[in-house]
N, C-alpha and C positions, 0 to 999 in steps of 0.2 A: 213510808220512808221516802225522803227526798233524794233524788239522784242528781249528780252533776250534769250539766248540759254544756253545749258548745263544742267547738272543734279544737283539738290539741294540735299545735304545729308539729310537722314531721320532725322526728328526732333520729339521730344516727343509731343504728342497732348495735354497733360495736362500741364499747366504752372508750372514751377518749382520754380519761384520766382515772386515777385510783379514787375510790370512795374514802371518806373519812371513817374513822373507827365507829363513830356514831351511826353513820349510814350503813356500814357493813353489818353491824350487829342487828340493827332494825330490819334490814332486808333478809337476813338469815332467819330471824324470828318469823317474819312474814312468810317466808318459804315453808317453814315447818307448820304454821297455822293453816296455810292453804292446803298443804298435802295431807295433813293428819286430822285436822279438826273441822275447819269450815268447808273445805272442798267436798269431803265425803258426805257432808250433811246438806249439800247444795245451798250454801250460804255465801257464794261468791259470784261475781259477774265482771265482765269487761265492758266498760262503757266509755266511749270517747277517749280512748287511749289510756284509761286508768283501770286498775283493779279495784273493785269494791269487795270488801271482806267483812262479814258480820260475825261477831262472837255472840251467839244468840242468848246464852245464859247470863253473860255479863252485860248484855244490852248495849253493845258497842259496835259502831260502824266505822271501819277504817277505809282509807283510800291511799293509793300510791300510783304515781305515774309509771308507765311502762316504756321501756326501750323496745321490747319485742315480746309478743305472745308466743306460746309454745303449744304444739299439738298434745304434748304430754302433761300440760299444766305447769311446767317448770319455767314460769315466765321470768323475764329480766326486768328488774326495777331500776328506777333512777330517782335521785333526790329524796326528800323527806317523806315520812309517812304522816298522814293527817287523820284526825278523828272528827266526827261530826258532833257539834254541840249547838243546840238551839238553832238548827238549820244552817249553821255556818261551819266551815272547815278550819280547824285549828291544828297547828303542827303538834305531833305527838313524838317526843324524843324516845330513844331506846329504853330509857328507864320507865317511862309511862307505859310504853308498849309491853314491857316485861310485867308490869303490874296488871295490865289488862289480861295478859296471858295467864298469869297466876290465878286471877279471879275466875276466868273461864274454866281452867282445868280443875280447880277445887270444886266448882259447882258440877262439872261434868263427871268427875271420877269419885267424888266423895273422899278424896285423899288429900292430905296436906303435905307440903314439901317445904320445910323451913329453910332448906339450903339452896333452893332454886334461884332466888334473886342474887344470892351471894355468888353462885357459880356463873350466872350471866355477867355479873360485875367482873369476875375474874377473866372471863372470856373477852370482855371489852378491853380490859387492861392488857391482855395478851395481844390483841389486834393492834392496839395503840402502840405498844412496845415494838411490835414487828415493823410498823410503819415508821416509827422513830429511828429504829436501828437501820432500816434501809436508807432513810434520808441522811442520817449521820455518817454512815459509811460511804455515802456518795456512790452507791452501787447502781450505776445506770442499768436499764433493762437489757442492754446488750453486753453486759459484763460477762466474761468467761466464754466468749464465742470461740469457735475452733481456731480462728485466725490469731487470737491473741493469748489464749490460755490453754489450748489443746482440748481434745475431746473429754478428758477426765474433768477439767475445769468446767466445761459446759455441762457435763452430767451433774456434777456436784452443785452447780448453780441452780439447776432445775430442781434438785432435791431440796434445796434451801430457799425456794422462791414462794412457798405456799404461805402467804401472809395472812390469809383469811380463813383457811381451813375448810372443812366440809360444809357446803352451803345448805344442806338439809339436816344439820345437827344444831340444836339450840345453843350449845356451848362449845363450839369447836376448838376454841383456844383457852378453855378453862384449864387450870393447872394448880396443883398444890406446890409448896416449896417457896423459897425466898426468891424475890425478883432478881437479886444479884446472881443467883445460881442460874436462872434462866438466861441472863445475859451472857454467861460464860459457856453455856452448853446447848442452847437452843439452835436448831437449824436456821430459823429465820433471822437469827443474829449472825449468821455466817460462821458458826462455831467450828473450830478445829483445835484439837488439844492432844497432848500425849496421854497415854494410858499409864496407870500405876501398875508395877509389876511385883509379884511375890513368888518366892520359891516355897513350895509346900512339900513336906515329906510325902513320899509316894503312897504310903498306906493311908494317908489322910486326903487323898484325891479321889473324887468320884468322876468317872468319865465313861462314855460309851462311844463307839465308832461304828460306822457302817461300811468302811472300806479301809484298807491299809494306808497308812500315812495321812489319815484325815486330820490328825492333831498337829501336823507339821506347821499349819498356819499359826498356831499358838506358840509352838516351840521356837520358831524363827525370830520371835520378838526379842529374845535375849539368848545368845548362844552359850553363855557361860553360867549355866545353872549347876550348883554343886551336885555331886553324886548323891543319889538317894532322894533327890527332890525333883519335882516337876513345876513347870512355870504356870502361873495363874495370873492372867491380866485382870485388872479391875477398872471399871468406869470410875473416874475420879469423883463424880457426883454421888454415885452409889456408895463409894468408899466412905465419903463424908457422913453418910447416913448410917453406916454399919461399924465404923471404926471403934466406937465405944462399947461394942458388944463384949461382955465379960469373957466369953469363951474365945473370941478372936484376940483380945488383949492378952489372955493367958497363953495362947499359942505363940504369939510373938515373943513373950517373955521366956518361954521354954525353948525357943529356937525351932519349934515345929513349923513355923512360918517365918520366912526371912523377907525383909523389905529390900528389893533390888532397885528401887528408884523408878524412873519412868522410861518409856520408849523414846528413842531418838527422833523418830518421825511422828508427826501428828496424825490423828484419825479425825475425820470430818463427820459431824452429825448429819444423818439423813433425815427424811421427812418424818420418820417414826420417832425421832428424838433419841431413843435408846439403841438403835442399830447404827453402828459406826463403820466407816470405810476408809481404808488407807490407799486405795487404788489397786489392791491385790486381793483382799479378803474382807467380807462383811463379818462383823462380830455383833451378835445380838445379845446385849446385856440385860440383866434385871435392872429395874429402876423403881424403887419404892416411892414413886411419885404418881399422883393421880392426874391423868391427862384425859380430857373430855369426860369419859364415863368410867374409866377403869384404872386400877393400880397396875402399873406396867412392870410386873415381875414375871420371871420365868418360873412357873409352878413346877414342882418336881415331875409331875406327869407330862408336862410340856417339854421338859428337857429330854426325857426318855422317848416321848412320842415323836419328836422331830427326827431323831436318829432312826427310830423304828420305821417311820414312813419312808425315809430315804432308802432304807434297806429293802423294805417290803414292796415298794412301788417301782423299783428299778426296771422291771420288765414293762410295766404299763407306761412309764415315762419315756423309756427308750422307744417303745412302739409309737407313741404319739409324736415324738420328735422326728422319727423316720417317715411317718405318714404325712406329717404337716411341716415340711421344711420351712424354716423361718420362725418356728415356735419352740420354746424349750423352758424347762423349769430350773431355777437355781436351787440346788439341793442343799441339805443341811446334814453333813455326814458326821458331825461330832459335837459333843458338848463336854465341858469340864467344869468342875466346881469343887468346893471345899466341904469335906465330910468330917468335921470335927464332932466327936461324940458329945451329946448333951447329957443331962443328969440321968436319963434312963439308959444310957449306953448306946443309943441309936444316933445317927447323924442329926445334929441340930438343924431343924427345918429352916429356921430363919437364915442361917448361914448357907445351907445347901442351896436354897432358892435364891438368896440374895447375891451370892457370888457366882451363880450359874451363868455361863456364857455359851451360846450356841454358835458354832462355826457355819457360815453360809458361803457357798461358792462365790468367788469374785466374778466380775463380768467377763474377764479375759478368757475364761474357760469356755464360754458359750458365744461370745460376741463375734458377729460376722466381720471380717476385715473391711476397713474403710467406712464403717458405720459409726454414728454418734449416738450413744444411749441417752435417753431422756425419760424422766419420770412421767408416766401418763397423766397423773394429776396436774402436773405443771403445763403439759401440752394443752389440756382441756380446761384450764382455769378460766373463770369468767373474766378475769383481768390479766393483761399481759405483764406479769411481774417477773418473768425470767426469760432467758435467751431461747428456750425451747418452746415458747408458746406458739400455738397454731397460727396466730396472726403473723408471726415472724417466718415460720416455715413456708407459708403460702403468701408472703407479702407480694402484692401486685398481681396475684394469680386470679384468673377469672373463674366462673362457675364450673366450666368443664374440667379444669385442672383440679379444682376442689373435689369434684365428684370422682375423678380418677384417684386422688389421694385416699378418699374414703373407701373406694372399692378395694384398694390394695390393703388398707388397714383392716377392714372387716374380714378379708380372706385369711389374714394372719391370726386374728384374734378369736373369731367366733367358732369355726369348726373344731379346733382341738378341745375347747371347753365342752362343747356338746358331746364329742366323742368320749371324752373322759367320763362324763356322766352315764351316757347310754350304753357304752361298750365296756367300760372298766369299773363302773360303780364308784366313780371317784368324783367327789364334789370339790372342784376348785373354787377359789374365792377371788376372782379377777377384778376386784374393785380398783379404782384409779390409783390407789397408793400401793397396790400389789403387782403392778405391771410396769415394766420398763419398755419403752418404744425405741427402737433403733432405726435411725433414718440414714439414707445414703447422702451423697454430696449434694443432691438436688432437693433434699428435705423430704423425700418420699419414703414411706414405711418399707423397711426391708426385713424386719425381725421384731418379734415381741418376746419378752422374757417374763415368765411368771415367777413370783417369789412368795415367801412366807408360808411355810408348811403348818404354822399354827392354825390357820383357817382352813386347811385342807382336811376333808373328812371322807370317811368310807361309808358306803351303803352296806348294812349288815348282810343282806341277802346275797351280795356278791363276794363277801369277804368273811364268811362265817368261820372258816378254819383259821384264817390269819388272826382274827380277833380273839378266838378262843385260846390261842397260844400266848396271848399277852396278858399281863396282870390286869385284873378288872379295872383298877383305878387308872390305868393307861388306856385301855380299850374303850371304856365308856365315853370319855370326852372326845374320842377320835371318830365318833359315828354320828350320822343323822339318819332318820328314817327317810324313805324315798321321797315323800311329799315335802318334808322340811328341807331336804337336800335340794330338791328342785326349786323351791321358793328361794333358797339361798343363791343358787346358780342364776336364776332369772333376775333376781334383784341385783346381785353384784355385776353380772355381765351386761344386762340391758338397761336397768334403771340407773344404777350408780355410774357405770362406765360408758356404755355406748350412747346413752341419751345425753350425757354431759359432753362427750366429745362431739357428738352431733350438734349440740347447742353452740359450741364454739365455732363450728363451721357455719351454722345458720346465722350467727352474729355477723359473719363476713358477707354471706350471700343469703339473706332471709327468704328469697324467692325459691330456694332449693330445698326447704325443709321437708316437704312431702317426698321429693325425689330422694333425699337422703334416707328417709324411713323406708322407701321402696327398696333401696339397696340392702338395708338390714333384712327386710323380708326375703329378698332374693337369696342372700347367703344362707339364711336358715332353711329356705326351701331347697336350696342346692344340697345341703347336708341331708335333709329328709329324703330327697330323691334317691340317695344312695342306699336306701333300705328297701327291702321287698315290701314291707308294710311300715308306714310312718308310725313311730311310737305315739301313743295316745296323747301324752303330755305335749309333744311337739306339734301334733295336729291341732290341739286346743290353742297353743300359742299362735300358730299361723291363722287360726280362725278369729283371733282378736280377743280372746278372753282377757279380763283385766290383769294388769301386771302387778306383782307384789312389790311394795316399797317398804323398806324397814322403817318402823315407827320410832325414830330416834327421840322425838320430843316426848311421846308418851312413855317410852322406856325410861328416859331420864327422869321424868316426873314421878313415875312409880318406883324408881330406884331398883329396877330389875337388872340382872346380869345381862350382858350382851347376848349370850347364848339363848336367853329366855325372851329376847325381843320379839314383839309381834309385828304384823304387817298390816298396812292399809293397801287398798287395791286401786290402781290408777287406770283410767280408760286407755286402752291400747291403740297406738297408731299403726299396728301391723296388719290389720285386716284389709283386704283389697278394696272393699267398698269404702272404707275410711280414707284410704290413700287416693282413691279416684276422685273423691269430692273434698279433699282436705283443704281447709282454709284456716289460717292462724290469725285472722284479723277480726273475727266476730265470735265472741265466746259467751254462752249463756250462763245462767246461775248453775255452775257445776265446777268440778275440779279441773276441767280442761280449760 
């Protein structure tokens, strides 16, 4: 095999401009291939400022220029991807790269996936639309700063700034539905819109609450509901998908459901698309639209499970908040839906799940005074697409301030997640889209808020009595065994979240990468030191055992449910001997 030679001129490690949709999709595919396919099989190398990546079964050698290498193997790419042909390098656009990926995965797995290329095309269209919407709206990257739009505007701008999505998912912006609907309702389009309101006869309402007054957030949306009815808001996009359902139409005709029009105030789409916020309450709606890998609806067990977890975990969450000031969970104390009988006399599942809405606490109930909330995914984004990006929070700051920012952040984020697992048997899912970072007036971390109980699970050995008291169809999806729960914690906390936030810091100060990882080790060690005996899983983590990374590409290729996703294992930067000799400039044929 011929390797490139020569010296690559020095490049800036922080991006100076946004990539094109073609580049973004190609780089994301390359990330997935590096992490899940070629890296684990030792088919990669870093030579003269380029990544070389071989797809051994397809007989393809690829090359891409690097802005910066990474101790975890999560390198930063720049410019086009190239393929070697007859000893020469020719540019390979994202479509050709997708075809190479398809060929390699078919040969590797023996599985065919006829929808894979179509989903990649959908994701490309999503990225292109997001870039076009940003440009057309003239939304400068400083839009919505505290000075001109208030803290709420800054927060919403951060939620709506993820133009490229998960950089280790092959189709982060794939979506079903009409493009016109995406333009009206997508966060990256800056969507904000009123909800549709219905009054439903009380006996046709399904709801559960974890505390008195939990449904007040719904009832306040329209104060004049007729006696004998309860208010049910609907996401207008979801309504368009369900409005022709015969049972729903019949209920409207009978007067069991009354159309009350729309809310006066708009709700803004957050990063999850279906969770909306009006500055007071988050409402998590069902949305029968496939986004990335899943249909985004609230299954009936998820509706019940969110409220059950809010009720059952009150003691654990209160303990964690008291022991780790500056960390808290946004709870989900209620749901409400439409329980119209189907032909068998039981609630029609399509309507029960389709109209289900979960109430999540608003930020104001937990937010520290004087702080500005920001979506962690926006702070850690590879590109500075929003006002809360780390490059803006630390603009002009030197390495010492960056390290101080990092220490403060890790102290807020890491210990409560570890305590939740080891002391409460609670698997939190603190990936970048599930955490809100609250910064003070100087841009320093003051608080982290965890959210989305859908991903929160229980370890059965800690919660046997609690789980036994729940219906099996609710309890079963609410649990992970200890090992799977630990893999999920380590992946979400360290690989998805900490490593990506660290990467954004290292883009600004690449010489600090090993020191940043040393701080991660120190905060984990600090938690371990608080135990008489270090838990074995924590001891292994500190010793540098490989880190589990969710295999998004292989999961998507094999069309598995997210819960059944497998993991690949990455070389850990946490061991002391790795940190003492760490260098991110010379990388052998490996995943690192």
